[in-house]
C-alpha positions as CSV (number, residue, x, y, z in Angstrom):
1,M,37.3,63.7,155.4
2,M,39.2,66.4,157.4
3,K,43.0,66.4,157.2
4,L,45.9,67.6,159.3
5,G,48.7,68.2,156.8
6,P,49.0,64.9,154.9
7,Y,47.1,62.9,157.6
8,E,43.4,62.1,157.7
9,L,42.0,63.1,161.1
10,D,40.3,60.6,163.4
11,Q,42.9,58.0,162.8
12,I,45.5,56.1,164.9
13,Y,48.8,55.8,163.0
14,T,51.4,53.1,163.7
15,G,54.9,54.4,164.0
16,D,57.4,56.5,166.0
17,A,55.7,59.8,167.0
18,R,59.0,61.6,166.6
19,E,58.9,60.9,162.9
20,L,55.2,61.0,162.3
21,A,54.7,64.4,164.0
22,K,57.2,66.1,161.6
23,A,54.4,66.3,159.0
24,I,51.9,68.0,161.3
25,P,51.6,71.6,160.3
26,D,52.6,74.5,162.6
27,E,50.0,75.9,164.8
28,S,47.3,73.4,163.8
29,V,46.4,71.6,167.0
30,D,43.9,72.8,169.7
31,L,45.1,70.5,172.5
32,I,47.7,67.9,173.2
33,F,46.5,65.2,175.6
34,T,48.9,62.2,176.0
35,D,50.4,59.7,178.3
36,P,54.1,59.0,177.6
37,V,56.3,56.3,179.1
38,Y,57.2,58.1,182.4
39,D,60.9,57.4,182.7
40,R,61.7,58.5,179.1
41,I,62.5,62.1,179.9
42,D,63.8,62.8,176.4
43,D,60.3,62.1,175.1
44,Y,59.0,64.9,177.3
45,R,61.6,67.3,176.0
46,W,60.6,66.3,172.4
47,L,57.0,66.7,173.3
48,A,57.6,70.2,174.6
49,E,59.5,71.2,171.4
50,T,56.8,69.7,169.2
51,G,54.0,71.2,171.2
52,A,55.5,74.6,170.9
53,R,55.4,74.2,167.1
54,I,52.1,72.5,166.4
55,L,49.9,74.0,169.1
56,K,47.9,77.1,168.2
57,L,48.7,80.1,170.3
58,N,47.1,80.1,173.8
59,K,46.4,76.4,173.7
60,A,47.3,73.7,176.3
61,A,49.1,70.4,176.6
62,L,47.9,67.9,179.2
63,V,50.6,65.3,179.8
64,F,50.6,62.5,182.3
65,C,53.8,61.8,184.2
66,G,55.2,59.5,186.9
67,I,55.5,60.7,190.5
68,E,59.1,59.5,190.7
69,W,60.1,61.7,187.8
70,L,57.9,64.7,188.5
71,G,60.7,67.3,188.9
72,E,62.6,66.1,185.8
73,T,59.4,66.0,183.8
74,I,58.4,69.5,184.7
75,G,61.8,70.7,183.8
76,A,61.8,68.9,180.5
77,L,58.5,70.5,179.5
78,N,59.0,73.9,181.0
79,H,62.4,74.6,179.4
80,N,61.8,73.3,175.9
81,G,59.0,75.4,174.5
82,L,56.0,75.0,176.8
83,K,55.2,76.8,180.0
84,Y,54.3,74.6,183.0
85,R,51.0,75.8,184.6
86,W,49.7,73.3,187.2
87,Q,49.1,69.7,188.2
88,L,45.8,67.9,187.6
89,I,45.4,65.0,190.0
90,L,43.6,61.7,189.1
91,S,42.8,60.2,192.5
92,N,41.2,57.0,193.9
93,P,41.7,56.8,197.7
94,A,40.2,53.3,197.8
95,L,42.7,51.8,195.4
96,I,46.0,50.4,196.4
97,G,48.0,51.5,193.3
98,R,51.6,51.4,192.1
99,H,54.1,50.7,194.8
100,I,56.6,53.4,195.7
101,P,59.5,53.3,198.3
102,G,57.9,52.9,201.7
103,G,54.3,52.8,200.5
104,F,52.0,52.9,197.5
105,S,50.5,55.5,195.2
106,Q,46.8,56.2,195.0
107,Y,46.9,59.0,192.4
108,S,48.3,59.9,189.1
109,I,49.5,63.3,187.8
110,C,48.6,65.1,184.6
111,L,50.7,68.2,184.0
112,W,49.0,71.2,182.5
113,C,51.4,73.1,180.2
114,E,50.6,75.7,177.6
115,R,51.8,77.7,174.6
116,G,51.0,81.2,175.6
117,N,48.0,81.3,177.9
118,G,46.2,78.0,177.4
119,S,43.4,78.7,179.9
120,P,40.3,76.5,180.0
121,K,36.9,77.8,179.1
122,R,35.8,77.6,182.8
123,Q,37.3,77.3,186.2
124,I,38.5,73.7,186.8
125,P,39.4,71.7,189.9
126,D,42.9,70.2,190.1
127,L,41.6,67.0,191.7
128,R,39.2,64.5,190.0
129,P,38.2,61.0,191.1
130,W,39.6,58.0,189.2
131,R,37.2,55.2,188.5
132,P,38.9,52.5,186.5
133,N,36.6,49.7,185.6
134,D,38.8,47.5,183.4
135,S,42.3,46.2,184.0
136,T,43.0,45.4,180.3
137,F,45.6,48.2,180.2
138,H,48.0,48.8,183.2
139,W,47.2,52.0,185.1
140,A,44.4,52.8,182.7
141,K,43.0,56.3,182.9
142,D,39.4,57.0,183.8
143,P,37.6,58.2,180.6
144,N,35.5,60.6,182.8
145,F,38.7,62.4,183.8
146,I,39.7,62.6,180.2
147,A,36.3,63.8,179.1
148,Y,36.1,66.5,181.8
149,Y,39.3,68.2,180.8
150,I,38.7,67.8,177.0
151,E,35.4,69.6,177.5
152,A,37.1,72.3,179.7
153,F,39.9,73.0,177.2
154,T,38.2,72.6,173.8
155,I,35.0,73.1,171.8
156,Q,33.2,70.9,169.4
157,G,35.3,70.2,166.3
158,A,38.6,70.9,168.0
159,I,41.7,68.9,167.0
160,I,43.4,66.9,169.8
161,A,46.8,65.1,169.4
162,D,47.8,62.0,171.3
163,F,51.3,60.8,170.5
164,F,51.3,57.8,172.9
165,V,47.8,56.4,172.4
166,G,48.2,53.1,174.4
167,G,44.8,51.7,175.1
168,G,43.0,54.4,173.1
169,T,41.1,56.2,175.9
170,I,41.8,59.7,174.6
171,P,40.6,59.1,170.9
172,A,37.6,57.1,172.2
173,V,36.6,60.0,174.4
174,C,37.2,62.4,171.6
175,K,34.8,60.4,169.4
176,M,32.2,60.5,172.2
177,L,32.5,64.3,172.6
178,G,32.6,65.2,168.9
179,R,36.2,66.3,168.8
180,H,38.7,65.4,166.1
181,W,41.9,63.5,166.9
182,W,45.3,62.6,165.5
183,A,46.9,59.7,167.4
184,S,50.0,57.5,167.1
185,E,51.3,54.3,168.7
186,I,54.7,52.7,168.1
187,D,53.6,49.1,168.9
188,P,51.4,47.6,166.1
189,D,49.5,45.3,168.3
190,T,48.6,48.0,170.8
191,A,47.7,50.3,168.0
192,E,45.3,47.8,166.5
193,R,43.6,47.2,169.9
194,A,43.2,50.9,170.3
195,R,41.6,51.1,166.8
196,Q,39.1,48.4,167.7
197,R,38.2,50.2,170.9
198,V,37.6,53.4,169.0
199,A,35.6,51.6,166.3
200,N,33.4,50.2,169.0
201,T,32.8,53.6,170.6
202,Q,29.6,55.3,169.7
203,P,29.7,59.0,168.6
204,P,27.4,61.5,170.3
205,L,23.8,61.7,169.3
206,F,23.7,65.2,170.6
207,V,26.1,67.8,172.0
208,L,27.2,66.7,175.5
209,Q,27.1,69.4,178.2
210,P,29.2,69.2,181.4
211,E,26.1,69.3,183.6
212,Q,24.8,66.2,181.9
213,G,27.0,64.0,184.1
214,E,29.5,61.3,183.5
215,F,29.3,58.6,180.8
216,A,30.3,55.0,180.8
217,L,33.2,54.0,178.6
218,D,35.6,51.0,179.0
219,T,39.1,51.8,180.1
């Protein structure tokens, strides 16, 4: 069993990420990929400080954020240890999404930040389609979006940290792609549902390649 400091990898831990992450060793993580509660800007400041410590040099953090708090979120990440690079857009034009003043949103934003120069292995688009197929989790993220960028930023055996695991999409995709993960969730019931989802996810029988297309995974 591989470990990350005192933690076994490929596990979802229940508790406050601020406390749990203190034991993660410096410069030990290959990618942070996470989806915080959007209006908690202090969590983004903490995430930037923690990312600057635990990310290996020239590695990236991909962090979802709310459109309403975009400016504040970029500032919180960019001035607390990480460098803001770009926006990755998860879009579904056919979906009437979350309501905003005077309209509704049909896309979600993932901010690409980095420690050093966290460039992907290949050129990537900043717009990807969103294909949710299950409403179990509000505003659930398309696993194909998650998989595309995990493959772009990491190699087999990389360690990915998700501090706000929610429905478990990111660790489930990590399992599909042969990546290791460390994940946390503060709500015990949510954490247990995420664990069950990951347990029901099949690991790869072979190394997936980007050109092999998209795979089906419950959101």
